[in-house]
C-alpha positions in Angstrom: 124.3 109.2 97.8 124.4 110.9 101.3 122.4 109.4 104.1 120.3 111.7 106.2 120.5 109.5 109.3 123.4 107.1 108.7 123.5 105.7 112.3 119.9 105.3 113.0 116.7 103.7 111.8 116.2 104.7 108.1 113.8 107.6 108.2 113.6 108.2 104.5 113.7 106.2 101.3 117.3 107.3 100.6 118.2 106.2 104.2 116.8 102.8 103.4 118.8 102.5 100.2 122.0 103.6 101.9 121.4 101.2 104.7 121.1 98.3 102.3 124.1 99.3 100.3 126.1 99.7 103.4 125.2 96.1 104.4 126.0 94.6 100.9 122.3 94.1 100.1 121.9 96.5 97.2 122.8 96.1 93.6 123.1 99.2 91.4 122.0 98.4 87.9 123.7 100.8 85.4 122.5 99.2 82.2 119.5 100.7 80.6 116.2 99.1 81.7 112.7 99.5 80.2 109.7 100.2 82.3 107.8 97.7 80.1 108.4 94.2 81.5 112.1 94.6 82.2 112.1 96.0 85.7 109.3 93.6 86.8 111.1 90.7 85.2 114.4 91.5 87.1 112.6 92.0 90.4 110.6 88.8 90.0 113.5 86.6 88.7 115.7 87.6 91.7 112.9 88.0 94.3 113.9 87.2 97.9 117.4 88.4 97.1 119.1 91.9 97.0 117.5 95.2 96.5 118.0 97.0 93.2 118.7 100.6 92.3 118.1 101.2 88.5 120.1 104.3 87.4 119.3 104.2 83.7 115.6 104.0 82.8 114.7 104.2 79.2 112.8 107.5 78.5 113.3 109.0 81.9 116.7 110.7 82.1 117.8 111.9 85.5 115.2 109.6 87.2 116.2 106.4 89.2 114.1 103.6 90.4 114.4 101.1 93.3 112.8 97.8 94.0 112.9 94.7 96.2 113.9 96.8 99.1 112.1 94.5 101.5 112.5 91.3 99.7 114.4 89.7 102.6 112.7 89.9 106.0 116.1 89.8 107.6 117.1 93.1 106.0 113.7 94.7 106.9 114.1 93.8 110.5 117.7 95.0 110.5 116.4 98.5 109.4 114.6 98.7 112.7 117.5 97.5 114.9 116.4 93.9 115.1 118.9 91.1 114.6 116.1 88.5 114.7 113.3 89.2 112.2 110.9 87.1 114.4 111.0 89.9 117.0 110.1 92.7 114.6 106.3 92.2 115.2 106.7 92.9 118.8 108.4 96.2 118.1 105.5 97.0 115.8 103.0 96.1 118.6 104.8 98.5 120.9 104.5 101.3 118.2 100.7 100.6 117.9 100.4 101.1 121.6 102.6 104.1 121.9 102.1 106.4 118.7 104.2 109.4 118.0 102.2 112.3 116.4 103.6 113.7 113.0 105.3 117.0 112.8 104.4 119.8 110.2 107.3 121.6 108.5 107.3 124.5 106.3 109.9 123.4 103.8 110.3 120.0 102.3 112.6 118.0 100.0 109.6 116.7 98.1 108.6 120.1 96.9 112.0 121.3 95.4 110.4 120.9 91.9 106.7 121.7 91.5 104.8 120.8 88.3 101.3 122.4 87.8 101.2 123.0 84.0 101.0 120.4 81.3 100.8 117.6 83.7 101.5 114.1 82.1 101.9 111.5 84.9 103.2 108.6 82.9 105.6 110.8 80.9 107.0 112.1 84.2 107.0 109.0 86.4 108.5 105.7 85.3 105.4 103.7 86.1 106.0 100.2 85.0 104.1 97.6 83.0 104.2 94.6 85.3 103.0 91.8 82.9 101.7 91.1 79.4 98.3 91.0 80.9 98.4 94.5 82.2 96.0 97.1 80.7 98.9 99.6 80.9 101.4 101.0 83.4 100.2 100.4 86.9 101.2 102.4 90.0 101.3 100.4 93.1 104.0 102.0 95.2 102.4 105.2 96.1 101.4 105.9 99.7 98.0 107.6 99.8 97.8 110.1 102.5 94.4 111.6 103.5 93.1 113.4 106.6 90.1 112.0 108.4 87.6 114.9 108.5 85.9 113.5 111.5 88.9 112.7 113.7 91.5 114.9 112.3 93.9 112.1 112.0 96.0 110.8 109.0 95.2 107.6 107.1 97.9 106.0 104.9 97.7 103.1 102.5 98.8 101.7 99.2 96.2 101.7 96.4 96.5 100.5 92.9 96.2 103.3 90.3 96.0 103.4 86.5 96.4 106.7 84.8 94.3 106.4 81.7 94.7 110.2 81.0 97.6 112.5 81.3 96.2 114.0 84.6 93.6 111.6 85.7 93.1 107.9 86.4 91.5 105.4 88.7 92.2 104.8 92.4 91.0 101.6 93.8 89.6 102.3 97.3 88.1 99.2 99.0 84.9 100.2 100.9 85.8 98.4 104.1 89.1 100.2 104.6 89.6 103.4 106.5 90.0 105.4 103.4 86.9 103.7 101.9 84.8 105.0 104.9 86.4 108.5 104.7 85.6 108.8 100.9 82.2 107.2 101.2 81.2 109.8 103.8 82.5 112.8 101.8 81.2 111.5 98.5 77.7 111.1 100.1 77.8 114.9 100.7 78.9 115.4 97.1 82.4 116.4 98.1 85.7 115.5 96.5 88.5 114.3 98.8 91.9 116.0 98.7 94.8 113.7 99.1 98.4 113.1 98.1 100.2 110.1 96.6 103.6 109.8 98.2 106.3 107.8 96.4 109.6 106.9 97.9 109.0 107.3 101.7 110.5 106.0 104.9 110.3 102.2 105.6 108.1 102.7 108.6 105.6 104.7 106.7 105.5 102.1 103.9 105.1 99.2 106.4 102.1 100.9 108.1 100.6 101.7 104.7 100.9 98.2 103.5 99.7 96.5 106.6 96.0 96.2 106.0 95.7 96.6 109.8 93.0 94.8 111.6 90.4 97.4 112.6 89.7 96.1 116.1 93.3 96.9 116.8 93.7 100.0 114.6 90.2 101.4 114.5 88.8 104.2 112.5 90.3 107.5 113.5 93.7 106.1 114.4 96.6 108.3 113.3 98.5 105.8 111.3 101.3 108.1 110.7 101.8 108.4 114.5 102.2 104.6 114.6 104.9 104.9 111.8 106.6 107.6 113.8 106.8 105.6 116.9 108.3 102.7 114.8 111.0 104.8 113.5 111.5 106.5 116.8 111.0 110.0 115.2 107.8 111.9 114.2 107.0 111.7 110.4 107.4 115.2 109.0 104.6 116.6 106.8 104.2 119.6 104.6 101.2 121.2 103.2 100.4 120.4 99.6 100.9 123.0 97.0 97.5 122.8 95.2 95.1 121.0 97.5 94.1 121.2 101.1 96.0 118.1 102.1 99.4 117.2 103.5 102.4 115.4 101.9 105.2 113.4 103.5 108.0 115.9 103.5 110.9 113.7 102.6 109.1 111.8 99.8 110.9 111.4 96.5 107.7 112.2 94.5 104.3 113.5 95.3 101.1 113.4 93.2 98.6 115.9 94.5 94.9 115.8 93.7 91.4 114.8 94.4 89.4 111.5 94.7 86.1 112.3 93.0 82.5 110.8 93.6 82.6 109.9 89.9 83.4 106.2 89.3 85.3 105.1 86.3 86.4 101.7 84.9 90.0 100.8 85.5 90.6 99.9 81.8 89.4 101.0 78.5 88.3 97.5 77.6 86.2 97.2 80.8 84.6 100.6 79.9 83.8 99.4 76.4 82.1 96.2 77.8 80.5 98.1 80.7 81.4 95.3 83.1 83.7 95.1 86.0 85.6 91.9 87.2 85.7 90.6 83.7 88.8 92.0 81.9 92.4 91.5 83.1 94.1 94.3 85.1 97.4 93.4 86.7 98.8 90.7 89.1 97.6 91.1 92.6 98.9 90.2 96.0 97.1 86.9 96.2 99.1 85.5 93.3 96.3 85.7 90.8 95.6 88.1 88.0 93.5 90.9 89.2 90.4 92.0 87.2 89.5 95.6 86.3 86.9 97.2 88.6 85.1 100.5 88.7 86.6 102.6 91.5 86.7 106.4 92.1 88.3 108.7 89.6 91.5 110.6 90.7 92.2 114.1 89.3 95.8 115.2 89.5 96.5 118.9 90.3 100.3 118.7 90.7 103.3 116.6 90.7 106.2 117.5 93.0 109.6 115.9 93.5 113.1 116.1 94.8 115.6 118.0 92.5 118.5 115.6 92.8 117.8 112.5 90.7 114.6 111.6 92.4 114.0 107.8 93.0 110.8 106.0 92.1 109.7 102.8 93.8 108.2 99.8 92.1 107.1 97.0 94.3 105.3 94.0 92.8 102.0 93.1 94.4 102.8 89.3 94.4 106.2 89.4 95.8 108.4 89.0 99.0 108.9 92.7 98.8 105.2 93.3 99.3 104.7 90.5 101.8 107.6 91.6 104.1 106.2 95.2 104.0 102.8 94.0 105.2 103.4 91.1 107.6 105.0 92.5 110.8 102.4 95.0 111.6 99.6 92.7 110.7 101.2 90.0 112.9 101.3 92.6 115.7 97.5 93.0 115.2 96.9 89.3 115.5 99.1 89.2 118.7 97.1 92.0 120.1 93.9 90.2 119.6 95.3 87.2 121.5 96.6 89.3 124.3 93.2 90.8 124.8 91.5 87.5 125.2 94.1 85.4 127.1 97.3 87.3 128.0 100.4 85.2 127.7 98.8 82.2 126.0 100.2 83.2 122.5 104.0 83.2 122.5 104.5 84.1 118.7 102.6 84.8 115.5 103.8 84.2 111.9 102.3 84.8 108.5 104.0 82.4 106.1 104.5 83.5 102.6 102.2 80.9 101.2 99.3 82.2 103.3 100.0 85.8 102.3 99.8 88.6 104.8 96.2 89.7 104.1 94.6 86.3 104.3 95.7 84.6 107.6 98.2 83.8 110.3 99.7 81.0 112.4 99.6 81.3 116.2 102.0 79.5 118.5 100.4 78.9 121.9 101.9 77.6 125.2 99.0 76.1 127.2 99.3 76.6 131.0 96.1 74.9 132.2 93.1 73.1 130.9 91.1 76.3 130.3 93.7 77.3 127.6 92.1 74.7 125.4 88.9 76.9 125.2 90.8 80.1 125.1 92.8 78.9 122.1 89.5 78.4 120.2 88.2 81.8 121.3 91.3 83.4 119.9 91.0 81.7 116.6 87.4 82.6 116.2 87.9 86.2 117.1 91.0 86.5 114.8 89.2 84.9 112.0 86.3 87.4 112.2 88.2 90.5 113.0 90.8 90.0 110.3 88.3 88.8 107.6 90.9 86.1 107.0 90.8 82.9 105.0 93.0 80.7 107.2 93.9 81.0 110.9 95.9 78.2 112.6 97.0 77.5 116.1 99.8 75.1 117.0 101.7 74.3 120.1 104.9 75.8 121.3 107.0 72.7 120.1 106.0 73.4 116.5 108.1 75.6 114.3 105.6 78.2 113.0 108.3 79.4 110.5 108.2 76.0 108.7 105.2 75.3 106.6 106.2 71.5 106.8 106.0 71.6 110.6 102.7 73.5 110.5 101.2 70.9 108.2 102.7 68.1 110.3 100.8 69.6 113.3 97.6 69.8 111.4 97.8 66.2 110.1 98.7 64.7 113.5 97.0 66.9 116.2 93.9 68.7 114.7 90.7 67.0 115.8 88.6 66.5 112.6 85.4 66.9 114.6 86.1 70.0 116.7 89.4 71.4 115.3 88.0 72.9 112.1 85.6 75.8 112.3 84.3 78.0 109.6 83.2 81.7 109.6 79.5 82.2 109.2 78.2 82.0 105.7 78.3 85.4 104.0 80.7 86.8 106.5 82.9 89.6 105.1 86.2 88.5 103.8 89.4 90.2 102.4 89.3 91.3 98.7 91.3 89.9 95.7 90.7 86.3 96.7 89.0 84.7 93.7 86.9 82.3 95.8 85.5 85.3 97.7 84.4 86.9 94.5 82.8 83.6 93.4 80.9 83.5 96.7 79.5 87.0 96.2 78.5 86.4 92.7 76.8 83.1 93.4 79.2 81.0 91.4 80.8 79.4 94.3 81.0 79.4 98.2 83.7 80.6 100.5 84.1 81.3 104.2 87.3 81.6 106.2 88.4 78.6 108.4 90.2 78.4 111.7 92.2 75.3 112.5 93.1 74.3 116.1 96.1 72.1 115.6 97.0 72.0 119.3 97.0 69.0 121.5 94.4 69.0 124.4 96.2 70.2 127.6 95.2 67.0 129.4 96.7 64.8 126.7 99.8 66.8 126.1 102.2 64.1 127.3 100.8 61.7 124.6 101.9 64.3 121.9 105.5 64.5 123.0 107.7 64.6 119.9 110.1 61.7 119.3 113.7 62.7 120.1 116.7 61.3 118.6 120.3 62.3 120.1 121.2 64.0 116.8 121.4 67.4 118.6 123.6 66.1 121.4 125.9 63.6 119.9 129.2 65.0 118.6 129.4 64.3 114.9 133.1 65.5 114.7 134.1 62.2 116.2 133.4 60.5 112.9 133.3 63.3 110.3 135.4 66.3 109.5 133.7 69.8 109.6 133.8 70.0 105.8 132.1 66.6 105.5 129.4 67.7 107.9 128.9 71.0 106.0 128.7 69.2 102.7 126.1 66.7 104.0 124.1 69.5 105.7 124.0 71.6 102.5 122.2 68.6 100.8 119.5 68.5 103.4 116.3 70.4 103.0 115.6 73.3 105.4 113.0 71.1 107.2 115.4 68.1 107.5 118.0 70.5 109.0 115.4 71.8 111.5 114.4 68.2 112.5 118.1 67.3 112.9 118.8 70.3 115.0 116.0 69.4 117.5 116.4 65.7 117.2 112.8 65.3 115.9 
């Protein structure tokens, strides 16, 4: 496979695959795999490991598939020239503040083959069945691209889709999202919304599409492709679609053209028979739970286009490191921007641990400079909780390792004031979707609001919260043990034990 930009940030899907292969982080699977369960089983079993390129897909000759491309955050950061994945969020923040507008081109690799007759989406594309609970093959790896008719900018996002017919299916558009507002406005006028579903695109485009960006930082009308362009240091190239008045990402592997319609349909046959949403199973969702079938807009396909040379499909799993690592860095950048707007310099870092999941919270690391920062910390927590519609926002001091769940829990257990350190969002406040307790709150079967936890020590009492320090980080162990003995013992320590040993804590 030839790389289009071998010495720079990967600016296409093929670039990303070549980048991973060149760094020993890609395994090519030559044995035949089935789209039903087998691809998802491999990706989940070996999650947080290498990326995979499947070259022999049952029933799809000449088509390849890739997965787990972003399963390791270190590899994701390396694609953007960062040797420390903890710094990727700051590059994303810079991209948000300095967008680079997309470029229109007349010829594009994604349109080397154009299919407009006898369209059959699932017979053409190797859409996988993720689990035994799935209602059928579920598409989750397509970047939806639509133009904002009010602002003239481009909105990109991932949406789950189920093609119940050969050339039609459901597209789950959440009302509170940018695309939800665009379609709601057009549907109210009786208009259908032209758009493209772009599969196999550049890492920067996928990161922006997956981010669920906070709207106070990335408001309606923001050109999200321009942020992606800035992140990859080159404008994203677009081409006009063949059958609808919309644009496609020029170097995509596959493009599905069509319209989102005002008509709403159930996501599954079973839900349609029952006439009820949120009852029947659909597919695993990002929160780690089994999603339920909804009743979103219908999507009518008008064309499928793709590259001629062994086009590559993309199959991320919703509940996976692949998905989380795509989402987290830009969302972390949004949380950082909120803090900078309230108290510049107070927040030194932000992390979204895998257990919290990128769409439902974050952990702030703060370095207090004066007594007033006690209040500013609480202001940041309250604002972040509301603006992000999160479930859990935590603040800890700068001596706490925000990349260790154990250290975060230690800070909460030993520093959070049980009377003033836990604050809930107002009852009935908007919250992120696909969290089961949020659905319970909306239906009256339970209650749920987000919570902010201030696990920082008061500035005036900071000396009382000084961590214990043993000389384990300064005493030379080689006086008593060989290097191999030390390595053997260290290998038996948990990651958290190693961290505490390294800081003498």
